[in-house]
C-alpha positions in Angstrom: 54.7 27.1 217.5 55.2 23.5 216.4 57.3 21.4 218.7 60.2 19.4 217.2 59.6 15.7 217.4 62.5 13.3 217.4 63.6 9.9 218.4 67.0 9.6 220.1 68.9 6.3 219.8 71.6 5.3 222.2 73.8 2.2 221.6 75.3 1.2 224.9 78.8 -0.4 225.4 77.2 -3.8 225.8 75.3 -3.5 222.5 71.9 -2.7 223.8 69.9 -0.1 222.0 67.9 2.5 224.0 65.5 5.0 222.5 63.8 8.1 223.7 60.9 9.9 222.0 61.1 13.6 222.5 58.6 16.4 221.7 55.5 14.2 221.8 53.2 14.6 224.8 50.9 12.1 226.4 50.1 8.7 224.9 50.8 9.9 221.4 54.3 8.4 221.7 52.8 4.8 222.0 52.3 4.2 218.3 55.8 5.4 217.6 57.3 3.1 220.3 55.5 0.1 218.7 57.8 0.3 215.7 60.8 -0.5 217.8 59.4 -3.9 218.8 60.7 -5.0 215.3 64.3 -4.4 216.6 63.9 -7.0 219.4 62.6 -7.5 222.8 61.8 -4.4 224.8 63.3 -5.1 228.3 62.0 -2.0 230.1 59.8 1.0 229.5 60.2 4.2 231.4 57.8 7.0 230.6 59.2 10.5 230.7 57.6 13.6 232.1 56.3 14.4 228.6 54.2 11.2 228.8 52.3 12.5 231.7 51.8 16.0 230.2 48.6 17.2 228.6 48.5 15.9 225.1 48.7 18.1 222.0 45.6 18.1 219.8 47.6 16.4 217.0 47.3 12.8 216.1 50.2 10.6 215.3 49.7 8.3 212.3 52.2 5.6 211.3 51.7 3.5 208.2 53.6 0.3 207.7 54.2 -0.8 204.1 
């Protein structure tokens, strides 16, 4: 069964944007998180339990045009 992969954005009351990558295990989330550097400075990074889980055998590829 393929796990649903999604990015959740939260805009806080002070205007900061938080994001959470769900459904991607291990370090496969790192290329996805690199995209968000274009939005501004990343002030903190807190890996979730999924980050420490065994990775899926799938690769994540992101192409910038």
